[in-house]
N, C-alpha and C positions, 0 to 999 in steps of 0.2 A: 043549544052545544058549548062545545068542551076546546076551549083553542089550545093546541097542542102547545103554544108556545108557553103558555103558559106550565104547561105539567114537567114541558124538556126541560124552562127555570125548572123547579120542583126537583128535575133528577137534576142540576148541574148540584143544589143547596146539596140534596145525600148524599151526592157523596163529594163534597169536599169534605162535612165530617166524614162520612167513608176513614180519605185519605189518614186527619186528624187524628181519629181512634190509632187506624194504623200504624201511623211511625209512632204509637205513642208503642201499640203491642212488640213494633218489635222490637224497645230498650228493657218496656217492660211487665212482660204478657200477663194478662189478666184471665182469666175464663171469665167472667160479664163481660168484659171489651166485647172477646171474640166475641160472645154471642149477640151483642148489640152488632155487630161487625156485620153478625149473619142474621141481621132484621134486617138492617141497612141498602144490603144485594138480594133480599128479594121485596122489600119495597121496590129498588130499583126494577130493578127485573119484570112489577107487575104494575110501573104504569109505562115503563117501556112498549108492555104486550097493549094498553091502553093508547099509547101513541099511538101504535101502526093501524088497529083496526079502529078509529077515529079516522087516522090519513085512510086506511082502504076504503074506507068507505062513502068518502066524498071523493073521490079519484072516481 
């Protein structure tokens, strides 16, 4: 079974990466950076959905 704590740690990591890019984006907009931010958001949503599924199955 996958540990949701581990997945939540991964979400925290992705959020930190996103926040760093967001700060850079505010100062110097770049389309590549914006695409990477979108990828991070998609990944965060997917991992959070997976966490919800795991938690609902174990409840």
